[in-house]
C-alpha positions as CSV (number, residue, x, y, z in Angstrom):
1,M,-1.3,17.9,1.8
2,S,-1.4,14.4,0.2
3,L,1.5,11.8,1.6
4,M,0.8,9.7,-1.0
5,Y,3.6,8.8,-3.3
6,P,3.5,11.1,-6.7
7,P,3.2,8.9,-9.9
8,V,6.5,6.6,-10.4
9,A,8.5,7.9,-13.0
10,P,8.5,6.2,-15.6
11,E,11.7,4.5,-17.6
12,L,10.5,6.6,-21.0
13,D,13.4,5.0,-22.7
14,D,12.1,2.0,-22.9
15,A,8.9,2.0,-22.3
16,A,8.3,4.7,-24.7
17,N,9.1,2.9,-27.9
18,S,6.3,0.3,-27.4
19,V,2.6,0.6,-27.8
20,L,2.1,-1.9,-24.2
21,G,4.5,0.8,-22.5
22,K,2.6,3.6,-24.1
23,V,-0.3,2.6,-22.8
24,R,1.1,1.8,-19.1
25,L,2.8,5.1,-19.5
26,I,-0.9,7.2,-20.1
27,L,-2.7,4.5,-17.1
28,E,0.4,5.5,-14.5
29,A,0.2,9.7,-15.3
30,F,-3.1,8.5,-12.9
31,G,-2.1,9.1,-8.8
32,P,-3.6,7.9,-5.7
33,D,-5.2,11.3,-5.5
34,D,-6.3,12.1,-8.9
35,E,-10.5,11.8,-10.0
36,S,-9.7,12.7,-13.4
37,L,-7.0,14.5,-15.6
38,G,-7.2,16.4,-18.8
39,L,-5.4,15.0,-22.1
40,S,-2.8,18.2,-21.9
41,E,-1.9,16.8,-18.0
42,I,-1.7,13.2,-19.0
43,V,1.3,13.9,-22.3
44,R,3.1,15.8,-19.4
45,R,3.2,13.0,-16.7
46,S,3.6,9.9,-19.4
47,G,5.9,11.8,-21.8
48,V,4.0,10.3,-24.8
49,A,3.3,12.3,-27.6
50,K,0.0,14.2,-28.0
51,A,-0.8,12.6,-30.8
52,S,-0.2,8.9,-29.2
53,V,-2.1,9.7,-26.2
54,H,-5.3,10.7,-27.9
55,R,-5.4,7.8,-30.0
56,L,-4.7,5.1,-27.3
57,A,-7.2,7.5,-25.5
58,Q,-9.7,6.1,-27.7
59,E,-9.2,3.0,-27.6
60,L,-8.8,2.9,-23.8
61,L,-12.2,4.4,-23.5
62,R,-13.7,1.4,-26.1
63,W,-12.4,-1.4,-23.8
64,G,-13.6,0.5,-20.3
65,L,-10.2,0.9,-19.2
66,L,-10.6,4.5,-19.2
67,E,-14.1,7.0,-19.1
68,R,-14.3,10.5,-20.7
69,R,-16.6,13.3,-18.8
70,G,-16.2,16.0,-20.9
71,S,-12.6,17.1,-21.8
72,E,-11.5,14.4,-18.3
73,Y,-10.3,11.0,-18.5
74,W,-10.8,8.9,-15.7
75,L,-9.2,5.5,-14.9
76,G,-12.2,2.8,-16.0
77,M,-14.0,0.7,-14.1
78,R,-12.7,-2.4,-16.0
79,L,-9.7,-1.5,-14.3
80,F,-11.1,-2.1,-11.0
81,E,-13.0,-5.4,-12.4
82,I,-10.0,-7.0,-13.5
83,G,-7.5,-5.8,-10.4
84,Q,-10.3,-7.7,-8.0
85,R,-9.4,-11.4,-10.3
86,V,-5.6,-11.0,-8.7
87,P,-5.2,-13.8,-6.9
88,R,-2.8,-13.1,-4.4
89,Q,-5.1,-10.3,-3.1
90,R,-8.6,-11.6,-3.2
91,I,-7.1,-14.6,-0.9
92,L,-5.5,-12.7,1.6
93,R,-8.8,-9.8,1.4
94,E,-11.4,-12.3,2.2
95,A,-9.0,-14.0,4.7
96,A,-8.0,-11.3,6.3
97,R,-11.3,-8.9,6.6
98,P,-13.7,-11.4,8.8
99,Y,-10.7,-10.6,11.8
100,M,-9.8,-6.9,10.9
101,E,-13.5,-6.0,11.7
102,D,-13.0,-8.0,14.9
103,L,-10.0,-5.8,15.2
104,Y,-12.2,-2.5,14.4
105,Q,-14.7,-3.5,17.0
106,A,-12.4,-4.0,19.6
107,T,-10.2,-1.5,19.3
108,G,-12.8,1.5,17.2
109,E,-9.7,2.4,15.6
110,T,-8.2,1.7,12.0
111,I,-7.2,-1.3,10.5
112,H,-4.7,-2.0,7.6
113,L,-3.9,-5.0,6.2
114,A,-0.8,-4.5,3.4
115,V,2.1,-6.5,1.7
116,L,5.3,-5.5,-0.1
117,D,5.5,-4.4,-3.5
118,G,9.1,-3.7,-5.1
119,H,9.6,-1.0,-1.9
120,E,7.0,0.4,-1.4
121,V,3.8,-0.9,0.6
122,L,0.5,-1.1,-0.8
123,Y,-2.5,-1.7,1.0
124,L,-4.9,-4.3,0.1
125,E,-7.5,-3.5,3.0
126,K,-9.1,-0.9,5.6
127,V,-11.4,-1.1,8.3
128,S,-12.3,2.0,9.5
129,G,-15.6,4.6,11.0
130,H,-17.1,6.7,9.4
131,S,-15.3,9.9,11.4
132,Q,-12.0,8.3,11.5
133,V,-9.1,10.2,9.1
134,S,-9.2,8.8,5.6
135,R,-5.8,9.6,4.2
136,P,-3.1,8.6,4.0
137,S,-4.0,5.8,3.7
138,R,-6.2,3.8,1.1
139,I,-7.1,0.7,-0.6
140,A,-4.9,0.1,-3.1
141,G,-2.4,3.4,-2.0
142,R,1.0,3.5,-1.4
143,M,3.2,4.3,1.1
144,P,7.2,4.2,1.5
145,L,8.3,0.9,3.6
146,H,11.0,3.2,6.3
147,C,8.3,5.3,8.2
148,T,5.2,3.1,8.4
149,A,4.6,1.0,11.0
150,T,3.7,-1.7,8.2
151,G,6.5,-1.2,6.5
152,K,9.0,-1.8,9.2
153,A,7.2,-4.8,9.9
154,L,7.7,-5.7,6.2
155,L,11.2,-4.4,6.5
156,T,12.1,-6.1,9.5
157,F,10.3,-10.0,8.7
158,G,10.9,-9.4,4.6
159,P,14.0,-10.9,3.0
160,A,16.9,-9.8,3.8
161,H,18.6,-7.9,1.2
162,L,15.0,-5.6,1.7
163,F,17.0,-3.1,4.2
164,A,20.0,-2.4,1.9
165,E,18.1,-1.7,-1.1
166,V,16.0,0.7,0.8
167,V,18.5,2.8,2.2
168,A,20.5,2.7,-0.5
169,A,18.0,6.3,-1.9
170,P,17.5,8.8,0.1
171,L,14.4,8.3,2.5
172,T,11.8,11.0,2.4
173,R,10.4,12.7,5.9
174,L,6.7,13.0,5.9
175,T,7.0,14.7,9.4
176,P,9.5,16.1,11.6
177,R,9.5,12.4,13.6
178,T,10.1,10.7,10.0
179,V,13.3,8.6,10.4
180,I,15.2,9.2,7.5
181,L,18.9,7.9,8.9
182,P,19.8,4.0,8.1
183,K,21.3,4.2,11.5
184,L,18.1,4.4,13.2
185,L,16.4,2.8,11.1
186,A,18.1,-0.1,11.4
187,Q,17.6,0.2,15.5
188,E,13.9,0.5,15.3
189,I,14.4,-3.0,13.2
190,D,16.6,-4.5,16.0
191,Q,14.0,-3.1,18.0
192,A,10.6,-4.5,16.1
193,K,12.5,-8.0,15.6
194,K,13.0,-8.6,19.7
195,A,9.9,-7.4,20.2
196,G,8.1,-9.2,17.7
197,Y,6.1,-6.4,16.2
198,A,6.8,-2.8,14.6
199,I,5.5,0.5,15.7
200,E,5.7,4.2,14.2
201,R,4.7,7.1,16.2
202,E,4.0,10.7,14.1
203,Q,6.1,9.7,11.1
204,I,3.5,9.3,9.0
205,R,1.2,12.0,10.6
206,V,1.6,14.0,13.5
207,G,-1.4,12.9,16.1
208,Y,-1.3,8.8,15.0
209,L,0.6,6.1,15.7
210,S,0.1,2.7,14.3
211,V,1.4,-0.8,15.5
212,A,1.9,-3.8,13.1
213,I,2.9,-7.1,13.2
214,P,3.7,-9.8,10.2
215,L,1.6,-12.4,9.1
216,I,3.7,-15.2,7.9
217,G,2.6,-18.3,6.1
218,A,3.0,-22.6,6.5
219,T,6.6,-22.3,5.0
220,G,7.4,-19.7,7.3
221,T,7.7,-16.6,4.8
222,M,6.1,-13.8,5.5
223,V,3.1,-12.6,3.4
224,A,1.6,-9.7,4.9
225,A,1.3,-7.0,7.4
226,L,-1.7,-6.3,9.6
227,S,-1.8,-3.0,11.9
228,V,-3.6,-0.5,13.7
229,T,-3.7,3.0,13.6
230,A,-4.8,5.2,16.3
231,P,-4.6,8.7,17.6
232,T,-1.6,8.7,20.1
233,F,-3.4,10.4,22.4
234,R,-5.6,7.6,23.5
235,A,-3.6,4.9,21.9
236,D,-2.9,1.2,23.8
237,V,0.0,-0.1,22.5
238,N,-0.1,-3.4,24.4
239,K,-4.0,-3.8,23.9
240,Y,-3.1,-3.7,20.3
241,V,0.0,-5.8,20.0
242,S,-2.2,-8.6,22.0
243,L,-4.9,-8.6,20.0
244,L,-3.1,-8.6,16.6
245,G,-1.0,-11.8,17.9
246,M,-4.7,-13.4,18.7
247,V,-5.7,-12.8,15.2
248,S,-2.6,-13.4,13.1
249,G,-2.8,-17.0,13.0
250,R,-6.3,-17.4,12.5
251,I,-5.6,-15.2,9.2
252,T,-2.5,-17.3,8.3
253,K,-4.6,-20.6,9.1
254,S,-7.3,-19.6,6.9
255,I,-5.0,-18.8,3.9
256,T,-3.0,-22.3,4.2
257,L,-6.3,-23.8,4.3
258,V,-7.5,-21.8,1.0
259,D,-4.2,-22.7,-0.9
260,D,-4.5,-26.3,0.1
261,Q,-8.1,-26.6,-1.6
262,R,-6.3,-24.7,-4.5
263,R,-3.8,-27.5,-4.6
């Protein structure tokens, strides 16, 4: 069972009334675990009329935003190419990647770099070994804020209004240990604030825990979260916190230097 969120429910009344809105709904019909979709499934998920989906899909194929193999549609490489040009993503990834590799060498565990996007965690980069579990996280994947270590770090050190917005909706339970009560989540956030790091144990995947710290920019604003994920039986939380703290300042210094050079 995938732990990723399903495709976001579209605002059909607004988006489907324009060509660009329909294109957005078609592209967002593809979920994180979808390699390809048939025309009928795109129609069902997007809520766009079949004739419109067929017509717009032909244009998207010509632009390279979609690819077609037989009767199945795939997201095109052109989307990936455009995505790599996003300055914020590129700067963060390039600054953090060398230190993420150092963390991986020091721990042998999975390292994640994540940012806040709406009320979700968006993974920008991941470093792991061949034998390590690939799910539930993946680059460009999304996860809930309330039960991931990076999400808890973003909640703790992010905008003050964020917590109230997140708990205003029902919190999803992914494992028996997922915290879904606002009061308990608030206690975790308070503990993270005092400790300077966030932790989750088996709230995303049974048998695993993660430790995360915020990456703070030159202006004092949180720009991302960095984490180590390991099986609970061999996890060394104190070691991970120490190593994460050692590299966090170096990463944010690299980001600051790039920003200064761009000014």
